[in-house]
C-alpha positions as YAML, in Angstrom:
chain: A
units: angstrom
residues:
- id: 1
  name: MET
  ca: [-24.29, -26.03, -10.25]
- id: 2
  name: LYS
  ca: [-26.58, -23.02, -10.59]
- id: 3
  name: SER
  ca: [-24.38, -21.52, -13.31]
- id: 4
  name: ILE
  ca: [-24.63, -24.75, -15.33]
- id: 5
  name: ILE
  ca: [-28.42, -24.68, -15.12]
- id: 6
  name: LYS
  ca: [-28.49, -21.02, -16.14]
- id: 7
  name: THR
  ca: [-26.18, -21.76, -19.06]
- id: 8
  name: PHE
  ca: [-28.41, -24.59, -20.30]
- id: 9
  name: LEU
  ca: [-31.51, -22.40, -19.98]
- id: 10
  name: VAL
  ca: [-29.91, -19.61, -22.01]
- id: 11
  name: ILE
  ca: [-28.72, -22.04, -24.69]
- id: 12
  name: GLY
  ca: [-32.17, -23.63, -24.81]
- id: 13
  name: PHE
  ca: [-33.89, -20.26, -25.17]
- id: 14
  name: LEU
  ca: [-31.50, -19.15, -27.91]
- id: 15
  name: SER
  ca: [-32.01, -22.40, -29.82]
- id: 16
  name: VAL
  ca: [-35.83, -22.03, -29.70]
- id: 17
  name: LEU
  ca: [-35.82, -18.33, -30.61]
- id: 18
  name: PRO
  ca: [-35.49, -18.85, -34.41]
- id: 19
  name: LEU
  ca: [-38.51, -21.16, -34.37]
- id: 20
  name: LEU
  ca: [-40.67, -18.34, -33.01]
- id: 21
  name: SER
  ca: [-40.07, -16.22, -36.11]
- id: 22
  name: ILE
  ca: [-41.46, -18.86, -38.48]
- id: 23
  name: GLY
  ca: [-45.04, -17.84, -37.74]
- id: 24
  name: GLN
  ca: [-44.71, -14.46, -39.42]
- id: 25
  name: THR
  ca: [-46.97, -13.76, -42.36]
- id: 26
  name: THR
  ca: [-45.61, -13.21, -45.84]
- id: 27
  name: ASP
  ca: [-45.81, -9.96, -47.78]
- id: 28
  name: PRO
  ca: [-48.98, -9.93, -49.89]
- id: 29
  name: GLY
  ca: [-47.17, -8.07, -52.67]
- id: 30
  name: GLY
  ca: [-48.48, -5.12, -54.65]
- id: 31
  name: PRO
  ca: [-51.89, -3.43, -54.55]
- id: 32
  name: GLY
  ca: [-53.56, -6.42, -56.20]
- id: 33
  name: GLY
  ca: [-52.14, -8.77, -53.61]
- id: 34
  name: ALA
  ca: [-49.96, -10.59, -56.13]
- id: 35
  name: PRO
  ca: [-46.67, -11.90, -54.73]
- id: 36
  name: GLY
  ca: [-43.45, -10.54, -56.11]
- id: 37
  name: GLY
  ca: [-44.18, -6.85, -55.67]
- id: 38
  name: THR
  ca: [-41.56, -4.19, -55.00]
- id: 39
  name: PRO
  ca: [-39.35, -4.77, -51.98]
- id: 40
  name: VAL
  ca: [-39.92, -2.95, -48.72]
- id: 41
  name: GLY
  ca: [-38.36, 0.49, -49.01]
- id: 42
  name: GLY
  ca: [-39.12, 0.78, -52.70]
- id: 43
  name: GLY
  ca: [-35.76, -0.55, -53.85]
- id: 44
  name: ALA
  ca: [-33.84, 2.38, -52.33]
- id: 45
  name: PRO
  ca: [-30.07, 2.26, -52.91]
- id: 46
  name: ILE
  ca: [-27.87, 1.62, -49.87]
- id: 47
  name: GLU
  ca: [-24.48, 2.63, -51.26]
- id: 48
  name: GLY
  ca: [-24.41, 6.08, -49.62]
- id: 49
  name: GLY
  ca: [-25.53, 4.80, -46.24]
- id: 50
  name: LEU
  ca: [-23.08, 1.93, -46.34]
- id: 51
  name: PHE
  ca: [-20.20, 4.32, -47.08]
- id: 52
  name: ILE
  ca: [-21.21, 6.56, -44.16]
- id: 53
  name: LEU
  ca: [-21.47, 3.57, -41.81]
- id: 54
  name: LEU
  ca: [-18.06, 2.22, -42.81]
- id: 55
  name: SER
  ca: [-16.38, 5.62, -42.52]
- id: 56
  name: LEU
  ca: [-17.85, 6.23, -39.06]
- id: 57
  name: GLY
  ca: [-16.68, 2.77, -37.98]
- id: 58
  name: ALA
  ca: [-13.17, 3.48, -39.25]
- id: 59
  name: ALA
  ca: [-13.10, 6.84, -37.45]
- id: 60
  name: TYR
  ca: [-14.26, 5.20, -34.21]
- id: 61
  name: GLY
  ca: [-11.61, 2.48, -34.51]
- id: 62
  name: GLY
  ca: [-8.93, 5.07, -35.26]
- id: 63
  name: LYS
  ca: [-9.87, 7.06, -32.17]
- id: 64
  name: LYS
  ca: [-9.70, 3.91, -30.02]
- id: 65
  name: VAL
  ca: [-6.22, 3.10, -31.34]
- id: 66
  name: PHE
  ca: [-5.11, 6.71, -30.82]
- id: 67
  name: ASP
  ca: [-6.39, 6.71, -27.22]
- id: 68
  name: LEU
  ca: [-4.73, 3.35, -26.53]
- id: 69
  name: ASN
  ca: [-1.35, 4.58, -27.86]
- id: 70
  name: LYS
  ca: [-1.68, 7.82, -25.89]
- id: 71
  name: LYS
  ca: [-2.41, 5.89, -22.69]
- id: 72
  name: GLU
  ca: [0.63, 3.62, -23.22]
- id: 73
  name: LEU
  ca: [2.90, 6.62, -23.77]
- id: 74
  name: ASP
  ca: [1.67, 8.29, -20.55]
- id: 75
  name: ASP
  ca: [2.42, 5.17, -18.47]
...
């Protein structure tokens, strides 16, 4: 019974959580305060960072597969 109550409390908290982020203020924009200014970060490209992130993820997954195969061969 206690686990059911805990489950409902967690689900209730997670369903209310997005409503708490609505109260954030909007970006005033550029120096004059006009909306539609440059995006946060100055429009920096993400291609290089995305490539690094994907390659590190592939290397990590490859190591996990290698370790799993090595463990199965030892058993």
